[in-house]
N, C-alpha and C positions, 0 to 999 in steps of 0.2 A: 746229423739229424738229432734234434733235442727232444726230450720227453717232457721236461718242465720248462715253461716259458717264464721270463722275468720282466716285470714292469719297473723300470728304473725309477720313474717319477714317484712310485708308491713307497720306495724303500726309505725309512726314516731313522736310520742310525740306532735301531734298538738292539741289534745283535741277538735277537731271540732265536733266529734260525741257527746261528752259530752255536748257541748254548744247547739247542736241541739235537744237533747233528752228532751222532755217535762216532762218526769217522772223520769229522772236521773236513768235509769236502766242500766247504764254502770259503771263498776268499772275499775280503773286503778291500775295495779300492775307492778312494775319494768318498768314503762314507757309504758306499753302495755295496750291497752283498751280491755276489755272483756264485753260481754253482760251478764247481770244478768237475767237468763231465767225466774225466778219466779216473776220478776217485769216488764219485757219487754212486751209492748203491740203490738209489731210487726207493727209499723206504717211505717217502712222502711226508715225513715229519715236518720239514720246513714249510710245506704247503699248509699243513694243519695248524701250526703255531703262529704263522705270520699274521700279525694283527692288521696289516694294511692290504692283505691279499695281493702282495707284489709277485707271488709265484703261482703259476697256474699250469694245470695239466694241458699239454698240447693235444687237442682233441682230434679223433678220427671220425667224429659224428657226421661231418659234412661229406666225408668220403663214403660212409655207409649209406647216407641218404642218396648220394649220387648213384650208387649201385642199384638201389631200389627204384629210383626214377627211371633208370635205363633197363628196367625189367630183367635184371640179372637174378640168378638163383642164389639166394643168400641163406646160409645155414648158421643159426645161432648156436655157439658153444657156450652153454650157460653154467657158470661156476656154481657149485653146490651151496655156497653161502647165500644164494638168492632166497633160500628157504627162510632165512631170518633177516635178510637185508631189505626185502621189498614188502610193502604193506598189502598183504593179500589174506584171504581166508581159506583159499585152497590153492595148492601149487599149480594146478592146471589153469588157473586164471592168468598166470604169468605167460604160459604157452599161448593162450588165446590172445593176450594183449600184443605179444611179439608178432604173431601172425597178422594181426590187424595193422601193425606198422609196416608189414611187407615181407617178413621173413618167410621163406619157403618151408623150412623145417626148424624145429627147436630141439636140440639135443643137449643132454647133460654131459658136462666135461667129466663127470664121475665115471662114465662108461670107459673112458681111457684110463682113469685112475685104477680101475680093476686090473688092467694089464701092468700098470706101474707097481701095484701091490705084488703081483706075481714076480716081477723082476727083483724087488727088494727081498722077497722070500728066497729067491734063487741065490742071491748074494749071501744071505744068512746061512743057507745050507752049505754053500761052498766054503765059507769060513776063511777065505783067503785075505780079507782086508783086516788090518789092525783095528780100525774103527770105521764105521759106516755112518755118514751123514746124509740124511734124505735130501733130495734135490728138487723138491716141488716148489720151494719158495725162491724166486729169482733174486730177491734182495739178500737172502742168506747165502746164496751161491756167490753173488758179487762180493759180499763181505769176506768170504774165504779167498776167492781168487785175487781180489785187489788189495786186501789188508792183512790176510793171514795165509799167504800163498804156499807156505811150507805144508799146509794142511790140505791142499788141493787133491792129493792122492786119496784122501778119506771121503771125498764127495762121491756118492754113488753114481756110477757112469750110466745114468738112466735119464731119459727125457722127462720133462715135467708133464703132468696130465694135459695141460693146455696144448703144448706142442705135439704130444703123442696123439691127441684127439684130432688136431688139424691134419696130421699125416694120415691117420686112419680114414678121415672123411674124404680127403682127396683121392685116396686109393679106392674107396667104396663108391663114391659118387662121380669121380672124374674131375678133370681140371676146369670144366665149363661151369664153375660155380665159385662162390666166395664164402670163406669161413670168417665169421666175426665172433671174437671172444667177448663175453660180457661178464665182468667180475668186479671185485673190490680192490684191485691192485693196479698201481700205475707202473710198476716194474715189468709187468707182463708186456708192455708196449716195446721195451727194448729187446726183450727175449723174442718177441714175435716178429719185429720189423727191422731191428738193427743188428743184433748178434748174428754174424754170418753162419754160425754153427747151428742155429735153430730157426732162422728166418725162412720164409717161403711157404710155410704150411698154414699160417694164420694171416689173413689179409688185412684185418683191422681189429683194433681193441677199443671198446668203449666201457666205461665204468657204470656202476649202479646210479651214481648221482646224475650222470648224463642221461641214462635211460629214463629215470623218473622225470627229468625236465622234458625229454622228448615225448613221453606219454602225456604229460600235462599240455604240451604244445599241440599235440594231436587230439586232445579232448577225450582221451581214453582213461576211464576209471578202472583200476585193477579189480576192485571188489565187485564191480558190476558186470565183469566179463563172465561168460559161461565157460566153466572149466573144460579144457581139452587135454588129451593124453600127450605125453612126451613121445617123440619119434625115435626113441631108443629103448633097448632092453633095460630092465631094472638093475641098477648097479649095486643095490643093497647097501652093505656096510660101507662101501666106498664113498657114500654120501657124507660120511663123517670126517672126511679129509679137512674141512675148514676149521674144526675145533681142535684145541690142544689135546694131544693124545689120540686124535682120530686116525692118523696114519698107523700108529702102533696097534690100534684096535683092528684095523683092516689086515695088517700083516699077521697079527697073532691068530686071525681066523683061518689062515692057510699055512702057517709055518710054525715050527717049534723053534722058539728063540732062546732056549736055555743056554746055548753056547755063547750068546752075547747078553750083556746087561742092556736094558732098554731105558731110555729117558726122553721125555718131551721137554724141549727148551724153547721158550717163546719170549719175545721182547728182545730188542737189540742189546740191552745191557747184559741180560743173561746169556745171550748168544756169544757176545764178546768174552764174557767171563768163562764160558765153556771152552771156547777156542784157545784162550790163554792157558787154561788148565791142560788142554791137550798138548799145547806147545811145550809145557813143562814136563810132559810125560806122566801126568797124574791120572789121565783117563786112557784106558786100554780095553780093547775088545768090548766096545760099547756101540750099540745101535742108537743113533741120536736123531730124533725127529726135531728138526730145527725150523723155526718160523720167526721172521723179523718182527712181526706185529705181536704185541702183548695180547694174548687171547687167541692168537693165530688169525686166520683169514676172516673170521666173523667180526674182527676189529680192524679190517683193512682201511686204508686212508680214503677210499672212495665209497664209503657207506654213509649215507646221509643221516640215518636215524641213530642218534646218540642218546635217546631218552632211556634206553635199556642197557643195563650193564652187560659185560661180556659173560658173566655167570648166568644171567637170565637167558641170553642167546644160546649159550652152550646147552643148558638144560632143555630149552625149547627145541633145538635141532636134534638132540638125542631122543627127545620124545617123538618127533616127527619120523625119525628113522627107527622103525621097530626091529628090523632084522640086523642087530648090531654085531652079530658074530657069524653072519652068513655071506659067503662069497657067491657071486653068480656062477652058474656052471654051464650056461648055454652060449658063452661067448666064443667065437671062432678063434683058433690058435693063430699065432703070428710067428714068423721066423725068429731064431735065437737072437740075432743082432738088430732086430727091427726097432727097438727102443733105445739103442745104444747112443751115448753122446760122450764127448771128452770134456775134461776140465783141466786147466793148467794155470800156471803163474801168470797173472796179467797185471801185476803191481807195477806202478810207475816208479822210476828212480827218484829218490828224495834226497836233496842236499841237507846235510846236518851241519850246524855251526860248531865251532870250537867253544870250549868253556870261556875263553876270553871274549869271543864274539858275543856269546850270550850275556856275559857281565856288562859289556859295553852297551848293548841294547837296553838292558835293565837300568843302567845308569842314566840313560836318556829320559827315562820316565820316573826318575827319582828313587829308584831301587838301588841304593848304594850298598846296602848290607842285606843279609838274609832276613833281618828283622823288618826291613821295609817291604818285603814280599808278603802282601796280605793274602794272596791266593783266594780272592773273593769270588772269582769266576764271573764277574759282571761282564767281562769282555767276551765270554763264551768258552774260554779255555780253563781247564781245571786248576792250573797254577800259573804264576807269573813266568816261570821258566818255559812252560809250554807256549805261552803267549809270545815270549821272546823268540822262541824257535820258529813260530808261525810268521813273525815279522821278518825274520831272516829268509824264510822261504817265500816271502811275498804274498802270504795268505792273509796277513793281518797288518794293521796300522798302529803306530805308537799311540795315536789319539783314541784308540779303543779302550784304553785304561781309564775307567771311570774315576777311581780315587785320584789319579794323577791330574786328570782334566778338571775335576772339582777343586783340587788344590790350586791348580793354575787359575781357575776362574775366581776362587776366593782371593788369591794373591793379587790378581788384576783388579778385582773389585775393591780390595783393601787399599791398593795403591791409588786408585781413583778417589776413594773416599778420603784418603789421607793427604793426597797431593793436589787435588783439584783446588784451584784458587776460588772457585765458586762454592757457595754453600749449597749442600744437597740434602734434601729431606725426602723421605718416603713414608707414606701413611697407608694403613689398611682401610678396609671398608668402614670400620668404626671411627675413622679419622684419628687413630692412635699412631704415634710415631714408631716406625720400624727401623729406619735408618737415619743417621745424623752424622754428617761428615765433620772432619776437623775444622774446615772453614766455617761450618755452621756453629761449632762450639765457640770459635773466636768471635763471630759476628753477634751471636745472641747471648754470649756469656753463659752458656749452659753446658754442663758435662753430658756427654753422650749417654753414659750409664744412668745418669739421673733422670733424663727425659725419655729414654726408650720405653715404649708402651704407654706413655702418658698422652692425654688428649693434645692434639696439635694446638688447640686454642689456648693452652697454658703457655705457649711460646709465642705464637702469632695468630692472627685471625684466620679461621679456616673456611671462610665463605667461598673463596676461589677454588679451593681444593674440593669442597662439597659439590660445587657447580660442575666441575670437570668430571667428578665421579658419577654424578647422576645423569649428565647429558652426554658424556664421552666426547665432549668438544674441548679440545686442548686450547690452552691460552699461551700465546707466544709474545714475548717482548713487552709485557705490561709493566709500566713504571709505578712502583708503590713506595710509600713512605711509612715507616714504623716509628712513630714519635717516641715510644718508650725506649727505643734504642738509638734514636736520632740518626737513623740510617735510611738511605735510599737504595732501592734495588730495581734491576730489570729482571722480571721473573718469567720463567716458562713453567707452566703446570701441565703435566702430561699424564693421561690415563694409560696404564699398562695392563692390557687385556689378559695376558697369560697369568699375571700375578693377581689380577683383580685388585689393583692398588693404584695409588696416585703418587707421582714423583714431582718434586719441585726443585728447580735449579735457580739459584738466586745470585745474580751478578751484582756485586757491591759497587754502586756508582756514586756513593756518597761524596768522594773527593771531587769527581767531575761535577756533581750537582753544586757543591759548595763553590767550586771555581766558576761555574756558570753564574751563580748568584753574585759572587764577587764581581765578575765581569759586568753583570747587569747593573749592579750598584755603581760601578765605575762609570758606566754609560750614563746612568741617571745623573750622577754628579757632573759629568762632562756637559750633558744637555742643560743642566741647571746653570752651570757656569756660563755656557754660551748664551743662555737666555738672559742672564744678568748683564753680560756684555752688551747684548743687543738692546736691552732695556736702557742701559746707561747711554749707549750711542743715540738712541732715540730721544732721550732727554736732552742730550747735548745739542742734537740736531734741532730739536724744538726750541731750545734756548737761543741757539745761533739764529734760527729763523726769526724768532721774536725780536732779537736785537737788530738783525738786518732790516726787519720790517720798520722799526722805529726810526733808524738812521736814514733809511730810504725816504721816508715821509718828510723828515726834516730837510733832507737834501733837496727834495722836490720843491718844498715851500721856498727854500732859499734861492734855488735856481729860477724859480718862477718870478720871484721878486726881482732878481738880477736881470732877467730877460725883460721884464716890464720896464725897469729903470732904463735899460739900454734903448728900448723902443721909444720911450718917452723923450729921451735926450735926442734921438735921431729926428724926431718930428719937429722939435724946437729948432734944430739947425736948419731944417728945410724951410721953415717959415722966414727965417732971417735971410 
């Protein structure tokens, strides 16, 4: 079961999620980023930074609506950060709105936090643990178990307030109802529904962003709701859990912490730094409030309102909670092991390359020496060596190295510009030359450095280029003649939308045109010669015909005379 869904078509090779992931639990294959589930701590950063919204929280909202439609008893466990996450004028308006949606009861998760506070106080009094790390933040817990497993014994063996609350509610109200946690955290979904150690107490998890969308869909305006009371006792100081230092404030209200130093650490970078310091033995006998989100839960990934800083939210929440040093005293007691949970090493085995294997991978992306390692982090990894290790582990691709790919692209573009037999020109929107290939230099007799940034019309007419830029209608296979160069070209003029520029490709067809003209001239000469022969033959025919005409006439006269003479002689013989 996944917590974060992934839309492959939206992923655009930006690697922003890799850069933002503190534990590098994202792999890239065929240019697409994918979450490595057994390494992900569900901090939600990849969702927040993804410019294409390719990663989405897999919602339980439809499941909750199904519960309500089937008239089940639904109890809302409301995280205390609601006080600054939702746009209300009175906390009771949130209660009223949730009941309008169909929730039977609305309870603050903070009522369970009061018990968790008591458990932390007990651990401090016992003084058996070398260091104590609070376990309210599931992302911080995952960070330790998956990536710093040697420190798992320092995690306080106590349920988080959410799970403790679900357990309490089921005990109090029976199993014929559903507990829905509403808060600012996506990691709570794994804790509530996937982790076998803590699942079964909370039936669904929805976040504040989803809740706001649901209220809007239902036509419920928070600020127009008549306030209603919460269905739980006042948890007092425990409402401060979502701000940095809030857990410490609650613990100090019930326990003497002088045996341990106390510190609040929030934000993944600081959490990692603290854990690394612990691993080195630099931190001992310390009670550490740890939260993966900078600013703690009031800056969770599922809080929609970002117009206020975490400092404003912290001050606002502390103002809303007046009893900052007072623990509730009317909560019923629970058995000693009621809130107990285990933590252990859950890290995955990771293959590490040899030094030679690292060097070989680096050589493939042009990093032949240490000087070639730019460590620019464009790929998402802090150094070229880290990227090479990720490639070996199958988490990254060679093509993620931006400087290398840019060099490859420049090299390929330079090869095309230098080796292409066709003249290539590119101009910007002002019709000034940006690119001028070697073949163009030869054809037009201009040096690239001399014409770059000059108006195109200084080299050739720019009418076709302007028409293509203005109309975005490309021209293909147009034959042109530039008399100043005595050259013929077949030209393709293409608008390049991404660059907002125009490129021209000119195939020099001068030799073919000259040959065609020569062939045409030869044909004309042949036709002329044939016509001359025909004309001469006609003249001869006419002369022959004329001569034949004269001799025929003379022959006719002579033959007629001869016939007449013969006939005359025949008549005379008859008379005799």
